[in-house]
Phi, psi and omega in degrees: 000321180296320180293317180299319179296318181295319179296318179297321180294318178298316180298319180297318180293325177295318178299318179298316179298321179295317178296321175298321178298318177299317180296321179294321180298314181295315179298319180295325180300310183289331179286330181271343189303307183293322179297320181292319179299315179296321178296322180291323177297317177298322178294322177299317179297319177295323179294320177296320176298322179294319177296317180297318179296322179294321177296318180297320180289325185275328183241027180298339180290343182301312182294321179295315181294320182295335183243026182299328182282352178271320185257350179246104184299318182295317179297319179298317180297318180296318182289322181290330181261022184299328185272355179277138181284113179258158175285167187297320181297314179296318181298318179297317181294320179295319179297316179298320181295312182294318179299317180292323178298318179293320178298318181297316183288313186287330183299342181275354187233113187287337183278348180271117181277322184202146173228134181220142174247122180247115183276167178296331179285343181102002176287141183237126175242136185208156174282349176263162185295325182209156178235127183292151177296324179299323179293320179296320177297320180298317180295320181296319179296315180295324179294316180297317178296324179295317180294320180297326180277359175084013179275136177239356180256212180287136181234132180253133178276170172290151175301141181209168178280143184299143174235050182225186180278005178278171178297150182299146180170168183269129178223166164224149191249134173262120182250126183224125178284146176252123184252151172277184184295331183262027178061023173270135185285127179266318184194177175237130176257130183242126180240115177272120183255127179292113185300311184294322180294317179292322178299320178296320179300315180295316180298320179296326181286337180247022184301131180084001180260141176273164174115181182247129180239128180227133173259119182254146161245108188067237177259009185251128178286137177258310177228134181230130180229124175251104176277130178101347177282155177286146180299327181296317180296318180294324181291322181285329186219091185305324176251101185292164179302322179298317180292323180298321179297320180295320183290324185284334182272145178264111180249141176289163176293141183115208184251132182226133174274133185210181177226126181229128182054037178078006180248129175286144180191191184227139177245132175242128183238131186216136181258134180261117186292322186289314185266340184078010179266152178252130180262122178240131182229135177230138174217133181278158177297329178300317178292322180298322186264008184298318181296317179296318180297317178297320179297318179294319178299317179299317180297318180296311179297325178295316179296319178296318178299320179297318180299313180296319180298319180296318179299314179297319181297319180295318178297315180296318180297319182296319183281316190265343184239303188298309182298311178299321180293323177297316178298316182296317179297320180295320180295316183292321184295343179283346182265126185251349181217155180299331182293338183261007179297133178225159178286131180278128180273117180241016181297137178082358181268134177279117182220162173283168179298321181295313180295318178300321178295321178298316181296318178297317181297320179296313180296322177295323178298318178299316180296319180296321178297315179296319179295322180295316179298316180297319179296319180298318180295314181297319181299317180296320179296315180297322179297317180295321178297314181297318180295321180296316180294317180299320179296321180296320181286344184257017182298121176048060181298330179296324177298316180294317179299315181297321179297315179299319179297321178297315180298318179297320180295316179299317181296324180291322179292325181274003179059053175241085187297328181297318180294322178300312182295319181296314182294322179296313181292321178295320178297320179297317181295319182293319177299319180296322185290323184270357177298141190282350186283146177279320187249143178225167175283152180301324181293327177294319179296322179292324177298319178294320177299319181296320177296320179295320180298320181297322177296316182292329178295324176297322182290314186263008174058052173061027174275008183242134175235122182248132179240133180253133177229074183235118180299146180300329182292343181260355186297331182265007176296139181270129177226165176289152190281147168064054176246340182274319185298317178298323180289323178292328178298326176297326179300311182289332182287320187258323183289336181254014177288178185301132182092359181279180182278154177286323181246132181230142178244134179239134178237123178249120183229159179215145177206162179257132178229106186057236182264016184245150173256121183252121178244132181239135171246111185244127174236166178245038180283203188282348179081182184235139177298151186300315182294321177291321179296319178298318180296318180299310181295326178296317179296316182294321183286325184276354178275119185234122170048037176059047179279357179254131178279122182262130169271175187295324181293316180295321180299316182292329178286331186258030182298339183273240187305308188297317182293316179296319179299318179296318179295320178299315182289329176299316186276319191255340184100174187290345179283352175249143190193181173245137176231136183247130173236142183203148173233128183301134179071003180241336179128179184226143176237125176251118181255128177249126180247116181236160173277144172281118188243143162282167187214133167234155185300119178079006185214128178270127179257115183266000000 
């Protein structure tokens, strides 16, 4: 009951927080609205500046061409002497100079299709190879209409299809008269502007911006772009109703708040000095606030989604978590002592992965406790067995040492050096074996191995060669006692068995790898058959922490690999072990993996 009450209280607080979130969203919307509109107006102004800059970059040649007679002395001379009769050579040179000057200027601007200067005398200079007569008539008509309308500056024609030797396309022409110092007209310069190219330049400059952009010459639109309109609407009506409203109304230069087609919005009007075009931009408040509106919609849907998710989560938690945990708690609470711990049966119960994992972990813990107790019992039994055997082997060691000394003295008197060496080395090994310490230095273990080798050399008549490859820095590493000699004994037992080599080489090496000490015993004996090698490694790998109780007979048989492997795992854990590798007729390698340990007397420091 207490848990149910607590869950209901948490759910109620979550609902309250969600309602507060809805109120914050609505309040935030109205507080941000005016700031966003002002920010969008600033963005519109920047966008108009960007369009103006694009016009200046694309049509910058207009100003240069209109004033060519001011900064080019040769061009001015040619235009001023246009009415003078020149010889053919001079006329050709003047035409070439003017044509090249126009090519040089126009060639830098991709939106300009053609530029031509038509003098009062009728001479024509152009960046193109030829100018059609039809084009000259068209320019003359437009010029006359311009004069009738009282225009004396740059005049833009309506867009039309090209009537020249250039590729077909839509252009509009800027016509500008060139005057002498006394305002007498010298010529007319005509610049054909590629409509599609200029439209692309403007679109690229306003890419990603909403609103309507129109380039006007006077009250007449030259280029009109509606960003955000559907293509179908634009195709049916090239000049949309929205654009017509903008064109019909007289707006001052700058920013004006207005209403078009029932939509509130802002108009920005800007005049471009270089081209003589007027940039008009309109954007509705609906477009300005579209991002904020979408954001609010997302927030509202998100809050609703969170509410639904919480409801589903509470239902899921109740079925998949709360009920199973209550059952589990009830089962556990019935156990009052470790002896009565039992595995909880959760089969057929619907639970979450986490709860299922908790139940598995609990059951695994019970199993581990039982395994630990069993291991401790087995370990104690093995220790007692080992101690009993060790005591049996250590009966009256002083008697054995004295006996060996007597044998050695007699051999020395009888001049039998081999017996002397064998007794001395055997005595050294026995003293080392009965010493009470668990851990010894690696160099002490190697000394015992060396003593054992000397005994075997007497037996095998120097058919054994042993090589040591142990760095001096590892000589003082502490290891458990008496692990190398039993393994080396296996070498002589198996490598020299029937069918083995007459001469055998043994290499004992040691190295440090991370926190482990790796010792290798390598021989070049007859090797081990694959099936036997697999069986040996299987036995060594599956033996864990002395989980097998050894009787005295089994212990004596496993004095070699198995016994050493068991002792290593007893002291170091299952991550330390013996691994055997062998190739028939090539030799065998026994790898011993130990932990590098610090050492205090009677205490292992890990």
